[in-house]
PyMOL commands that place a pseudoatom at each C-alpha (Angstrom):
pseudoatom trace, name=CA, resn=MET, resi=1, chain=A, elem=C, hetatm=0, pos=[93.944, 95.563, 107.768]
pseudoatom trace, name=CA, resn=GLY, resi=2, chain=A, elem=C, hetatm=0, pos=[95.694, 97.875, 105.362]
pseudoatom trace, name=CA, resn=LEU, resi=3, chain=A, elem=C, hetatm=0, pos=[94.850, 97.829, 101.702]
pseudoatom trace, name=CA, resn=LYS, resi=4, chain=A, elem=C, hetatm=0, pos=[91.249, 96.740, 102.110]
pseudoatom trace, name=CA, resn=LYS, resi=5, chain=A, elem=C, hetatm=0, pos=[90.374, 100.239, 103.304]
pseudoatom trace, name=CA, resn=ASN, resi=6, chain=A, elem=C, hetatm=0, pos=[89.865, 103.263, 101.082]
pseudoatom trace, name=CA, resn=LEU, resi=7, chain=A, elem=C, hetatm=0, pos=[91.101, 105.876, 103.565]
pseudoatom trace, name=CA, resn=TYR, resi=8, chain=A, elem=C, hetatm=0, pos=[94.243, 105.984, 105.680]
pseudoatom trace, name=CA, resn=SER, resi=9, chain=A, elem=C, hetatm=0, pos=[94.748, 108.192, 108.699]
pseudoatom trace, name=CA, resn=ILE, resi=10, chain=A, elem=C, hetatm=0, pos=[98.159, 109.729, 109.337]
pseudoatom trace, name=CA, resn=GLU, resi=11, chain=A, elem=C, hetatm=0, pos=[98.711, 107.085, 112.030]
pseudoatom trace, name=CA, resn=GLU, resi=12, chain=A, elem=C, hetatm=0, pos=[97.865, 104.278, 109.595]
pseudoatom trace, name=CA, resn=THR, resi=13, chain=A, elem=C, hetatm=0, pos=[100.240, 105.747, 107.009]
pseudoatom trace, name=CA, resn=GLU, resi=14, chain=A, elem=C, hetatm=0, pos=[103.024, 105.910, 109.596]
pseudoatom trace, name=CA, resn=ARG, resi=15, chain=A, elem=C, hetatm=0, pos=[102.307, 102.288, 110.520]
pseudoatom trace, name=CA, resn=LEU, resi=16, chain=A, elem=C, hetatm=0, pos=[102.478, 101.233, 106.871]
pseudoatom trace, name=CA, resn=LEU, resi=17, chain=A, elem=C, hetatm=0, pos=[105.792, 103.045, 106.474]
pseudoatom trace, name=CA, resn=SER, resi=18, chain=A, elem=C, hetatm=0, pos=[107.234, 101.033, 109.366]
pseudoatom trace, name=CA, resn=LEU, resi=19, chain=A, elem=C, hetatm=0, pos=[106.282, 97.610, 107.984]
pseudoatom trace, name=CA, resn=THR, resi=20, chain=A, elem=C, hetatm=0, pos=[108.972, 95.192, 106.897]
pseudoatom trace, name=CA, resn=ALA, resi=21, chain=A, elem=C, hetatm=0, pos=[109.266, 94.153, 103.263]
pseudoatom trace, name=CA, resn=ASN, resi=22, chain=A, elem=C, hetatm=0, pos=[107.700, 90.776, 104.068]
pseudoatom trace, name=CA, resn=GLU, resi=23, chain=A, elem=C, hetatm=0, pos=[104.702, 92.402, 105.738]
pseudoatom trace, name=CA, resn=LEU, resi=24, chain=A, elem=C, hetatm=0, pos=[104.280, 94.785, 102.809]
pseudoatom trace, name=CA, resn=GLY, resi=25, chain=A, elem=C, hetatm=0, pos=[104.531, 91.814, 100.473]
pseudoatom trace, name=CA, resn=LEU, resi=26, chain=A, elem=C, hetatm=0, pos=[101.622, 90.172, 102.264]
pseudoatom trace, name=CA, resn=LEU, resi=27, chain=A, elem=C, hetatm=0, pos=[99.574, 93.365, 101.961]
pseudoatom trace, name=CA, resn=ALA, resi=28, chain=A, elem=C, hetatm=0, pos=[100.451, 93.751, 98.278]
pseudoatom trace, name=CA, resn=ARG, resi=29, chain=A, elem=C, hetatm=0, pos=[99.692, 90.233, 97.136]
pseudoatom trace, name=CA, resn=ASP, resi=30, chain=A, elem=C, hetatm=0, pos=[99.332, 91.477, 93.574]
pseudoatom trace, name=CA, resn=GLY, resi=31, chain=A, elem=C, hetatm=0, pos=[103.126, 91.772, 93.491]
pseudoatom trace, name=CA, resn=GLU, resi=32, chain=A, elem=C, hetatm=0, pos=[103.272, 95.456, 92.563]
pseudoatom trace, name=CA, resn=LEU, resi=33, chain=A, elem=C, hetatm=0, pos=[105.589, 96.380, 95.440]
pseudoatom trace, name=CA, resn=LYS, resi=34, chain=A, elem=C, hetatm=0, pos=[109.242, 95.445, 95.113]
pseudoatom trace, name=CA, resn=MET, resi=35, chain=A, elem=C, hetatm=0, pos=[110.813, 93.649, 98.047]
pseudoatom trace, name=CA, resn=GLU, resi=36, chain=A, elem=C, hetatm=0, pos=[112.880, 96.283, 99.826]
pseudoatom trace, name=CA, resn=SER, resi=37, chain=A, elem=C, hetatm=0, pos=[113.720, 96.567, 103.490]
pseudoatom trace, name=CA, resn=MET, resi=38, chain=A, elem=C, hetatm=0, pos=[111.841, 99.840, 103.981]
pseudoatom trace, name=CA, resn=TYR, resi=39, chain=A, elem=C, hetatm=0, pos=[109.559, 102.036, 101.899]
pseudoatom trace, name=CA, resn=SER, resi=40, chain=A, elem=C, hetatm=0, pos=[109.763, 105.819, 101.753]
pseudoatom trace, name=CA, resn=ALA, resi=41, chain=A, elem=C, hetatm=0, pos=[106.715, 108.030, 102.181]
pseudoatom trace, name=CA, resn=GLU, resi=42, chain=A, elem=C, hetatm=0, pos=[106.959, 108.748, 98.445]
pseudoatom trace, name=CA, resn=SER, resi=43, chain=A, elem=C, hetatm=0, pos=[106.770, 105.014, 97.665]
pseudoatom trace, name=CA, resn=ILE, resi=44, chain=A, elem=C, hetatm=0, pos=[103.670, 104.575, 99.819]
pseudoatom trace, name=CA, resn=LEU, resi=45, chain=A, elem=C, hetatm=0, pos=[102.024, 107.657, 98.300]
pseudoatom trace, name=CA, resn=GLU, resi=46, chain=A, elem=C, hetatm=0, pos=[102.801, 106.463, 94.762]
pseudoatom trace, name=CA, resn=PHE, resi=47, chain=A, elem=C, hetatm=0, pos=[101.397, 102.995, 95.533]
pseudoatom trace, name=CA, resn=ALA, resi=48, chain=A, elem=C, hetatm=0, pos=[98.281, 104.577, 97.067]
pseudoatom trace, name=CA, resn=LYS, resi=49, chain=A, elem=C, hetatm=0, pos=[97.842, 106.753, 93.975]
pseudoatom trace, name=CA, resn=ARG, resi=50, chain=A, elem=C, hetatm=0, pos=[98.100, 103.745, 91.639]
pseudoatom trace, name=CA, resn=LYS, resi=51, chain=A, elem=C, hetatm=0, pos=[95.592, 101.830, 93.766]
pseudoatom trace, name=CA, resn=LYS, resi=52, chain=A, elem=C, hetatm=0, pos=[93.308, 104.886, 94.038]
pseudoatom trace, name=CA, resn=ILE, resi=53, chain=A, elem=C, hetatm=0, pos=[93.588, 104.825, 97.839]
pseudoatom trace, name=CA, resn=THR, resi=54, chain=A, elem=C, hetatm=0, pos=[92.995, 108.192, 99.508]
pseudoatom trace, name=CA, resn=LEU, resi=55, chain=A, elem=C, hetatm=0, pos=[95.364, 109.106, 102.332]
pseudoatom trace, name=CA, resn=ALA, resi=56, chain=A, elem=C, hetatm=0, pos=[93.196, 111.173, 104.651]
pseudoatom trace, name=CA, resn=PRO, resi=57, chain=A, elem=C, hetatm=0, pos=[94.503, 113.646, 107.229]
pseudoatom trace, name=CA, resn=GLU, resi=58, chain=A, elem=C, hetatm=0, pos=[93.639, 113.069, 110.877]
pseudoatom trace, name=CA, resn=ALA, resi=59, chain=A, elem=C, hetatm=0, pos=[90.255, 114.365, 111.973]
pseudoatom trace, name=CA, resn=GLY, resi=60, chain=A, elem=C, hetatm=0, pos=[90.611, 117.883, 113.305]
pseudoatom trace, name=CA, resn=SER, resi=61, chain=A, elem=C, hetatm=0, pos=[93.953, 118.625, 111.655]
for i in range(1, 61): cmd.bond("trace and resi %d" % i, "trace and resi %d" % (i + 1))
show_as sticks, trace
zoom trace
């Protein structure tokens, strides 16, 4: 699930953006994400950049 992968599809990114703060907190056990009710696409992209996670486009797009 989630942060154990190196690549995220567009669908996975959309799923991450819809997670609650508690769910994101469980994914980000290192405590780098602040507890907010929702995260913007920019927040997810910034977190991915810091973690060196590549957000990959869907195959064929």
